[in-house]
Each structure stands twice: as structure tokens, then as C-alpha cells.
C-alpha positions in Angstrom: -107.6 44.9 80.8 -104.9 42.1 81.9 -107.3 40.2 83.7 -109.9 40.2 81.0 -106.6 38.2 78.9 -106.1 35.8 81.8 -109.8 34.8 81.8 -109.8 34.5 78.0 -107.4 32.0 78.0 -108.9 29.3 81.1 -111.9 29.7 79.4 -109.8 28.1 75.9 -107.8 25.4 77.4 -110.8 24.7 80.1 -112.8 23.7 76.3 -109.9 22.1 74.8 -109.0 19.7 77.5 -112.9 18.6 78.4 -112.8 16.6 75.2 -110.1 14.5 76.0 -111.2 13.3 79.6 -114.9 12.8 77.5 -112.6 9.8 75.1 -110.4 8.0 78.3 -112.8 5.9 79.1 -113.3 4.6 75.3 -109.5 3.8 75.1 -107.7 -0.1 74.5 -104.2 -0.4 76.8 -103.8 -3.8 74.1 -99.8 -3.4 72.6 -99.4 -6.7 70.4 -95.5 -7.2 69.5 -95.1 -8.8 65.9 -91.0 -9.5 66.2 -89.0 -10.2 68.8 -86.8 -7.3 70.9 -83.4 -6.5 70.0 -82.2 -3.7 71.4 -78.6 -1.3 69.8 -76.3 0.4 71.0 -75.8 3.3 68.9 -71.6 4.3 67.7 -69.3 5.7 70.0 -66.7 8.2 68.0 -63.2 8.5 69.1 -61.8 12.4 70.2 -58.9 11.7 67.6 -56.4 14.8 68.7 -53.6 14.5 70.8 -53.0 17.1 73.6 -49.7 19.1 72.8 -48.0 21.8 74.2 -47.2 24.8 72.6 -43.3 26.5 73.9 -42.8 29.4 73.1 -38.8 29.3 75.0 -36.2 27.4 72.5 -32.2 26.6 73.4 -30.1 26.3 71.2 -27.1 24.5 72.9 -23.4 25.5 72.3 -20.3 23.6 72.3 -16.9 24.5 72.9 -13.7 22.2 72.1 -10.0 22.5 73.5 -7.8 20.2 71.2 -4.0 19.5 72.8 -1.3 18.3 70.5 1.2 16.2 71.8 3.9 15.5 69.2 4.9 11.9 69.1 7.6 10.4 67.2 8.0 7.0 65.2 10.3 4.9 63.1 9.4 4.7 59.5 12.4 3.4 57.1 12.2 4.6 53.1 12.8 1.9 50.4 13.8 3.0 47.7 10.8 1.7 44.3 13.0 -0.3 41.6 12.2 2.1 38.2 9.2 0.0 35.3 11.8 -1.7 32.9 10.2 -1.4 29.5 10.3 -4.8 27.8 10.3 -5.4 24.2 9.2 -8.3 21.9 11.7 -10.9 22.0 14.3 -10.5 18.5 13.8 -13.0 15.8 17.1 -14.8 15.9 19.5 -14.2 12.4 21.6 -16.2 10.5 24.6 -15.6 8.8 24.0 -17.4 6.1 21.6 -18.5 3.4 21.6 -20.5 0.6 19.4 -21.8 -1.7 19.1 -24.8 -4.6 16.7 -25.2 -7.1 15.9 -27.4 -10.4 12.9 -27.1 -12.9 11.9 -28.5 -16.0 12.7 -26.6 -19.5 16.5 -27.7 -17.2 16.1 -24.1 -15.8 18.9 -23.9 -12.3 18.3 -21.9 -9.8 20.8 -21.2 -7.0 20.0 -18.0 -4.4 23.3 -17.5 -1.3 23.4 -14.9 0.7 25.4 -13.5 3.5 25.4 -10.4 6.1 26.1 -9.5 9.6 24.0 -9.9 12.9 23.2 -7.0 14.5 25.1 -4.0 14.5 24.7 -0.3 15.7 27.4 1.1 14.0 27.7 -0.7 10.1 26.3 -3.7 7.9 27.6 -5.3 5.7 26.9 -8.0 2.9 27.3 -10.8 -0.5 24.4 -12.0 -1.9 24.3 -13.2 -5.5 21.6 -15.5 -7.6 22.3 -17.6 -11.0 18.7 -18.5 -13.2 18.4 -20.2 -16.0 16.8 -21.4 -18.7 17.5 -23.8 -21.3 14.2 -26.1 -22.1 13.1 -25.6 -25.8 10.0 -24.1 -26.6 7.5 -25.7 -29.0 7.0 -22.4 -32.7 3.8 -22.5 -34.3 4.8 -23.7 -37.1 5.8 -27.4 -34.6 9.2 -26.1 -34.4 10.9 -26.4 -31.1 13.8 -23.9 -30.2 16.2 -22.6 -27.2 16.1 -20.2 -25.3 19.6 -20.0 -23.6 18.4 -17.6 -20.9 20.8 -16.7 -18.4 19.6 -13.8 -15.4 22.1 -13.6 -12.7 24.3 -10.9 -10.7 26.4 -11.1 -7.5 26.7 -7.4 -4.9 28.7 -6.7 -2.4 27.8 -4.3 0.3 28.5 -2.3 3.7 27.7 0.7 5.2 29.1 2.0 7.9 26.6 4.1 11.0 27.8 7.3 12.6 24.9 9.4 15.3 24.6 12.2 12.8 25.0 10.5 8.7 25.1 7.0 7.4 27.7 6.9 4.5 27.7 3.3 2.4 28.5 1.7 -1.0 28.4 -1.6 -3.0 29.9 -3.0 -5.6 28.0 -5.4 -7.7 27.6 -7.9 -11.3 25.2 -8.9 -13.1 24.8 -10.8 -16.9 21.8 -11.4 -18.9 21.5 -13.1 -22.3 19.5 -15.3 -24.4 18.7 -16.5 -27.4 16.7 -14.6 -30.0 14.7 -18.0 -30.7 11.1 -16.3 -32.4 11.4 -16.9 -35.8 8.4 -15.8 -38.2 7.7 -19.2 -38.9 5.4 -18.9 -42.4 9.9 -18.4 -43.8 10.7 -22.7 -44.6 13.0 -23.6 -41.8 16.0 -23.4 -44.7 15.7 -19.9 -45.2 15.7 -19.2 -41.2 19.6 -18.2 -40.4 21.4 -20.0 -37.7 19.7 -18.9 -33.7 21.9 -15.5 -32.8 22.2 -14.8 -28.9 22.7 -12.3 -27.5 24.5 -11.7 -24.2 25.7 -8.3 -21.9 28.0 -8.0 -19.1 27.5 -5.3 -16.5 29.9 -4.4 -13.7 29.8 -1.1 -11.6 29.8 0.8 -7.9 28.3 2.7 -6.2 28.7 5.4 -3.3 26.4 7.3 -0.9 25.8 9.5 1.9 22.7 11.1 4.0 21.8 13.1 7.3 20.1 11.1 9.9 19.3 14.0 12.1 16.5 13.5 14.3 15.4 17.7 14.8 14.3 20.0 12.2 17.0 22.7 13.2 20.0 20.5 10.5 19.8 20.7 6.9 19.2 16.8 5.7 21.2 15.6 2.6 21.3 12.9 0.5 24.7 12.1 -1.7 24.5 9.2 -4.3 26.7 8.4 -6.8 26.0 5.4 -9.4 28.7 4.8 -12.6 27.5 0.7 -14.3 29.7 0.2 -17.4 27.5 -2.1 -19.8 28.8 -4.6 -22.7 27.4 -7.2 -24.6 28.5 -9.7 -27.2 28.3 -7.7 -30.1 31.0 -4.7 -28.9 28.0 -2.4 -28.0 29.2 -1.4 -25.0 28.4 2.1 -22.8 30.1 3.8 -19.3 27.1 5.0 -17.7 27.2 8.2 -14.9 24.3 8.6 -12.7 25.2 11.5 -9.7 22.6 12.9 -7.8 22.0 14.8 -4.4 19.4 16.2 -2.8 19.3 18.9 0.5 16.0 20.9 2.5 15.6 22.0 5.6 12.4 23.2 7.9 11.9 27.2 7.7 9.7 28.5 10.2 6.1 25.8 9.2 7.4 25.4 5.2 9.8 22.7 3.9 12.3 24.2 1.6 14.4 21.5 -0.2 16.3 21.2 -3.8 17.2 18.1 -5.6 20.0 18.1 -8.7 20.5 15.2 -11.0 23.9 15.1 -13.5 23.7 11.5 -15.8 25.6 10.9 -19.0 25.9 8.2 -21.1 28.7 7.6 -23.3 28.7 4.9 -25.8 32.4 2.9 -26.9 30.5 3.1 -30.5 29.0 5.7 -33.0 26.7 2.5 -35.4 23.5 3.1 -33.3 24.4 5.1 -30.7 25.1 8.3 -29.0 26.6 9.8 -25.9 23.6 12.0 -24.0 23.7 14.1 -21.8 21.7 15.0 -18.6 21.2 17.8 -15.7 18.5 18.4 -13.7 17.2 21.4 -10.7 13.8 20.3 -8.6 14.4 23.8 -6.6 10.8 23.0 -4.1 8.9 24.0 -1.2 6.4 22.1 0.7 4.0 23.0 3.9 1.3 21.3 5.8 -1.8 21.2 8.5 -3.5 19.0 10.8 -5.3 17.6 8.0 -3.4 19.0 4.7 0.3 19.7 3.1 1.1 21.1 -0.1 4.1 20.8 -2.5 4.8 22.7 -5.4 7.9 23.1 -7.1 9.8 23.5 -11.0 11.9 21.1 -12.7 14.8 21.7 -14.8 15.9 19.8 -17.4 18.6 20.1 -20.1 19.2 17.4 -22.2 21.7 16.9 -24.8 22.0 13.8 -27.2 23.7 13.5 -30.9 20.1 14.4 -32.6 18.6 17.3 -30.3 19.8 19.7 -27.2 17.3 21.1 -25.1 15.9 23.1 -22.4 12.6 22.4 -21.0 10.7 23.3 -17.4 8.1 21.3 -15.8 5.4 21.8 -12.6 5.5 19.7 -10.6 3.7 19.1 -7.3 1.1 18.3 -5.3 -2.0 18.1 -2.7 -3.9 15.5 -0.4 -6.5 16.2 2.3 -7.4 14.2 5.1 -10.9 14.3 5.6 -11.5 11.1 8.1 -9.2 10.6 10.1 -6.7 8.9 7.1 -9.7 7.0 6.0 -10.7 9.1 2.8 -8.1 11.6 1.4 -7.8 12.9 -1.9 -5.0 14.4 -3.9 -3.4 15.6 -7.0 -0.8 15.2 -8.3 1.3 16.9 -11.4 4.4 16.3 -12.9 7.0 16.1 -15.7 10.1 15.4 -17.3 13.1 14.1 -19.7 13.4 10.4 -19.4 16.5 9.0 -21.0 17.3 4.8 -21.6 20.5 3.6 -21.9 21.3 0.0 -23.8 21.5 -2.1 -20.4 17.6 -0.4 -19.7 16.7 -1.7 -23.3 17.6 -4.5 -22.9 16.3 -5.4 -19.8 13.0 -3.9 -21.4 13.0 -6.3 -24.2 16.3 -8.6 -23.9 15.7 -9.7 -28.7 16.4 -5.8 -29.2 18.3 -5.6 -32.0 22.2 -5.2 -30.7 23.7 -1.9 -30.8 20.0 0.4 -30.2 20.5 3.8 -29.9 16.7 5.2 -28.3 15.7 8.9 -28.1 14.0 10.7 -24.2 11.0 10.1 -23.8 9.8 14.3 -23.7 6.6 13.4 -20.7 5.6 17.1 -20.8 2.5 16.3 -18.3 1.5 13.5 -15.7 -2.1 14.2 -14.0 -3.5 12.5 -11.4 -6.1 12.6 -9.1 -7.1 9.6 -6.4 -8.1 8.6 -3.4 -6.5 6.6 -1.4 -7.1 5.4 2.8 -6.4 3.3 5.2 -8.7 1.3 7.7 -6.3 0.7 10.7 -4.1 -2.7 9.6 -6.8 -5.0 8.0 -7.7 -2.4 5.5 -5.8 -0.4 2.2 -6.7 1.6 -0.7 -5.3 3.8 -3.8 -8.0 4.6 -7.2 -6.6 7.2 -9.5 -7.4 8.6 -12.8 -4.7 9.6 -15.2 -4.0 11.9 -17.9 -0.6 11.8 -19.3 1.5 14.2 -22.8 4.8 11.9 -24.0 6.9 12.8 -26.6 9.1 10.5 -28.7 7.9 7.3 -26.9 9.2 4.0 -27.6 7.5 1.2 -29.2 9.0 -2.0 -30.1 8.5 -3.7 -34.0 10.4 -7.0 -36.0 13.5 -5.9 -37.7 13.6 -7.5 -41.0 16.2 -5.6 -41.7 18.8 -7.6 -39.1 17.5 -10.6 -39.1 15.7 -11.6 -42.6 13.2 -14.0 -40.1 12.6 -11.1 -38.0 13.9 -12.3 -34.2 14.8 -8.8 -33.3 13.5 -6.3 -33.0 13.8 -2.3 -33.9 12.0 0.9 -32.0 9.1 3.5 -33.5 9.0 6.6 -32.0 4.8 8.5 -31.5 3.7 11.1 -29.6 1.2 9.9 -27.0 -1.8 10.8 -24.8 -2.3 8.3 -22.8 -5.6 8.3 -20.4 -4.7 5.0 -17.6 -7.6 4.2 -14.1 -6.0 2.1 -11.8 -7.0 1.1 -8.0 -5.3 -1.0 -5.6 -7.1 -2.6 -2.4 -4.2 -4.5 0.6 -6.8 -6.5 2.7 -3.8 -8.3 5.9 -6.8 -9.4 8.1 -3.5 -10.8 10.4 -0.4 -11.0 10.1 -0.9 -15.0 9.0 -2.7 -13.7 5.8 -2.7 -10.7 3.3 -4.2 -10.0 0.0 -2.9 -7.0 -2.6 -5.6 -6.4 -5.8 -4.0 -4.6 -8.7 -5.8 -2.9 -11.9 -5.2 -0.9 -14.5 -7.6 0.7 -17.1 -4.9 1.8 -20.4 -6.4 3.8 -23.1 -3.8 5.2 -26.0 -4.2 8.3 -28.7 -1.4 7.8 -30.9 -0.2 10.0 -33.4 1.5 8.0 -36.4 2.1 4.2 -35.8 -1.8 2.3 -36.5 -1.8 0.9 -33.0 0.6 0.9 -29.6 2.4 -1.8 -30.3 3.1 -4.4 -27.3 1.0 -2.1 -24.6 -2.7 -4.1 -23.4 -5.9 -2.1 -22.8 -5.3 -3.2 -19.3 -4.2 -6.1 -17.0 -5.3 -7.1 -13.1 -2.8 -9.0 -10.4 -4.0 -10.7 -7.3 -1.5 -11.6 -5.1 -2.1 -13.5 -1.2 0.2 -14.7 1.2 -0.5 -17.2 4.0 1.8 -18.7 6.6 0.8 -21.2 8.3 2.0 -21.3 12.1 5.8 -20.8 10.5 6.0 -23.7 9.2 4.4 -24.1 5.9 4.0 -20.9 3.8 2.0 -21.4 0.4 2.0 -18.1 -2.6 -0.6 -17.5 -5.2 0.3 -15.4 -7.9 -2.7 -14.2 -10.9 -1.8 -12.2 -13.9 -3.5 -11.2 -16.5 -3.5 -9.4 -19.2 -5.5 -8.5 -21.8 -4.7 -9.0 -26.0 -2.2 -7.1 -27.4 -1.2 -5.6 -30.8 2.2 -5.8 -32.4 3.0 -4.9 -36.4 3.5 -7.4 -39.0 5.9 -6.5 -41.8 5.1 -9.6 -44.5 1.0 -7.4 -44.8 2.2 -4.4 -43.4 -1.1 -4.3 -41.4 -1.8 -4.4 -37.5 -2.2 -8.0 -36.2 -4.3 -9.1 -32.4 -1.5 -11.2 -29.7 -4.1 -13.1 -27.8 -4.3 -12.1 -23.9 -2.9 -14.2 -21.4 -3.1 -15.2 -17.6 -0.4 -17.1 -15.8 -0.9 -18.5 -12.4 2.3 -18.8 -10.1 2.1 -21.4 -7.3 4.6 -21.0 -4.7 4.4 -23.7 -1.2 7.5 -23.8 1.9 7.6 -26.6 4.1 9.6 -25.3 7.0 11.2 -28.6 8.0 13.4 -27.1 10.6 14.3 -23.4 11.8 17.4 -23.6 9.0 16.3 -26.2 6.8 13.2 -26.1 4.1 12.0 -27.7 0.7 9.6 -26.1 -1.5 8.0 -26.2 -5.1 7.1 -23.4 -7.3 4.2 -24.4 -9.5 4.3 -21.6 -13.0 1.7 -20.9 -15.6 -0.4 -23.6 -14.0 -2.9 -23.4 -17.0 -0.1 -24.7 -19.7 -1.5 -21.4 -21.3 1.2 -20.9 -24.8 0.5 -16.7 -24.8 3.2 -14.8 -26.4 5.9 -12.2 -24.5 6.7 -10.4 -28.2 5.6 -10.8 -31.2 7.1 -14.9 -33.0 7.9 -15.3 -29.2 6.4 -17.8 -27.2 6.1 -18.6 -23.3 7.3 -21.9 -21.8 4.1 -23.3 -20.7 3.2 -25.7 -17.5 6.4 -25.1 -15.0 7.7 -26.8 -11.7 10.5 -26.3 -10.2 11.8 -27.9 -6.3 14.1 -26.8 -4.4 15.8 -26.5 -0.8 17.2 -23.9 1.3 19.1 -23.9 3.8 20.5 -21.0 7.4 23.8 -21.2 8.5 
């Protein structure tokens, strides 16, 4: 079987090869080349694997250090370091005495003088005085010129002794106040006008004080004041004024407890239109504080006695404030009340032209409630805005007195119970220690019960003050005071009349020629406005004063 397969395979092979030999004689062996021969070599690739020796044996080096100690002697000398010294600003040079002399129109002389000891840790004493007069004439509504005859002068001698824990001091004072009753009714014929009268008074007195100077909170802090003053005028009306005040306080844990005491007596030397007045005031209080807030509360007990009334009254008082933002924003509320008494001398300082011998009843300030917002922005800007509501019984107002003087040149007082609203604002700006601006404004609203209007009380007033120091050589000050119209009572018609508003602009300038010698000028009422100080009392118009000052 195997032989048959071999024979069959051989026959097939011969049959396939036989045709090939049959075509060999007809094949052409010619080759045609269509382009030049271009030999090429194929790319060769480098083996990039690096040989690596894998060693499983690991050797960790070990170090062994041995330190040998040797002592070496060195020579070192210590030098002391000098202590630090706090060097303060150089002290400003002081002068013992000062004198200022000036002269202005309206025959207005000015003399000021003072003497004071230099710096001392143990004592202080001095003497100061001023003479200021104005004797020129002003024109009334009927074109008549009348003399003012005004004088306001004083002389003070003062001193104090300083110990480690307290200070004791005192003062002796004298003052003189005078002026003509020059404001008479211009509708009255001049022939029927009485001769111009003059008010003139002298005050002499003294005071003593004693106060503690403890710097810690373990001691009781105290202060005591004793004041005596005698005043008499040219009409033989006089009075003795005695005023004693004291205060004590001490810290108890986080609270501060204190009490204020006061005794006041007014003893006239005549009973024509005045009488003795006595007042005793007792004010215990307590206060506490936190990081951003403080509270104080107490009660005032007043006893007062006059020829017409004797009463004991109680008034709560206190205040609370909270610092919202590092003194930038501090809201506050205060409440107070009390009795306010007036001496004859106090009345003349308020209105020199009051009828001689006038007695004024004490005012009962039943309530004084104030709330506001204040703050300080660094040393450049500070402000204080507030609103208040007050209830005042027996408030006095001035009206012309035609019973004492037929020309109405003096004033009497009338009384009324008043409710008053006051809105006030203050802004102070000090861009540097050489320049400052201050603006203060008030709005008033009075509700009266008996009289027609709140006589001689403005509805608003505004004060602007600026100071500029030019290299300690030229000093300039500008004061602007403006107030609204006011009401007065006209006895001839028994009706209220309106006095025009007023604005007074005052410019002060000083030139320091040397450190001790200066020259100054003062321009007042620069707009030459004619306004009424009191009803029938016109003011001086444009005024100028020049002078010099000298330090010794």
C-alpha cells in the first residue's frame, strides 16, 4: 500500500515539472533599468537598557565619637551699663510778671497786670488785676447821645501750699462794677427825662480750700471750700454771702461711694426789697463702671428758706454712658434737678441795669433730663450733640420798670413756670497745636404759663471761635457770635415787641516783637451792627483797641 502511494506521488510531480521545461526555450533574459541604482541601509536601533547589579547585601556604617573635655581659663572683665534717662521736652520759659495796656474808641482804657512765682513743687502764689472801662457815648433811637460810664475791674491775691497728701490754699478778691442807666424810652420828650442815674457796686471777699491728693483708692478723698463775700452798691443796698461746700468719696470694691454737702446763706443789710435766704444741700451718691460703661446715681435733698417761702425738696440725679467704639461713639443720659438761688451781686452781673435793691426768688429746677452723643477722634476732632427737657418753676425774666424810673431805664423781674427744650451741638477741630476751630450752637423752645413771651431769651444762638498761631510770632483769633431775635415787653402798649437779632464779629491779632514785648489790636462789632443788649439799651458799634504787653 505504501508503494502505490509513492508511485502515485512520483507521477504527479513529473506531470507538473514537464511543462516548465517545455517553456524554457521561449523566455527572454533582457532586463531594462528605468532609474539609477539607489542603494539604502535600513535604520539601526540602539539598545537603551543599562546593566544593573542587584546586590542584596546592605552595610550600615556606625560611628562612635568620644569627647574629651579640657578647661581653658579666660580673662573677662564686666563693664557696668549706664542706666537709661528719660529726657522730657524742654520746659517753657516762665516770667514772673506781665502787664498789658490798651486804648480804644468810645474812650475805652484797658490795664491788666499779674505777678506769679516761678515753678515750685511746694507752693504757688500770685497777684492779678484788671481795669476795663468804657466812657464814650452811644446814640439812641431819637438820635440823642448818652454816656455809658461802664467799668468792670478786679484785683485778686491768691496762693496755695502743697504737701504730699493734701493741698491748702486761699484767695482774697476785690471787684468793682458800674454803669449808667443810659437806655431810656426814646418816645418820651427829652425835657421830661430824669437825669441819667448810675449804678455802682463794690465786692470784697475771700475763700479757703483744702483738698486731698491721694493717688490710690485706699484713702478717703475729700475737698472743703469756704467762701465769704460782701457786696454793697451806691444806694446802700448790701449783702453778706456765705457759701460752704464739701465732698467726700471712697472706693468700696468696684463701687465708688460719696456725699456732697453745701450750705449757702445770703444776709442783706437792709429789708427794703430783699430778705435773708438760706439753703442746705445734701447729696449722697454711688457710682460704678466697667470697661466701656459707667453709671452714677444719687438723690439731692434741698432745704431753702426765704422771706416768702420755706421748703424741703428731693431731686434724683444720675448719669449713664456707654463707650460703643473706643471713645468715637459715646451715648449718654443725665438727670438732675435742684434749687438755684441768686444774690443781689449775681443779679447785677446778669443785668447791671436792674432796679436797685431787687430781690429774686430762688428757681426750682424740678427736672433736667438730657441725652446725647459725644466722641473724640484722636486729637483732631471731638463732638457733643444733645437734647434736653427742663421743668423750671419761678424762672425770672427782665422787663422795664417804669414805676422806679419814669423813663423805664431800669428793670424789674417777673416770674413764670417754664418748660424748656434745648437742642445743642458742639464740634471742635484742632488740625495741629497751632490751629483750632470750635463751633457751638443752641436751639431753645420755651413754653410759658403767665407771661406773653420769654422776654430777652433768644430762640437760637451760634458761636464760632478759631485761633491760629503763626510760628509763635503772629497770633490771630476770630470770634463770631450770632443770636436770633428776642422779645421784650413794651409798657406803653402793654404788648410784646421784637428786638432784632444780632451778630458780633471780633478779630484779635497779636504780634510778638520779642519774647517779652508784644503789640495787639482788637476789632469788635466789625459789621458796625446796631443791636439791643436789653430793651432800650443799644450796643456800641464798630470798636477798635490797640495796645502792647510786656513780660518781666
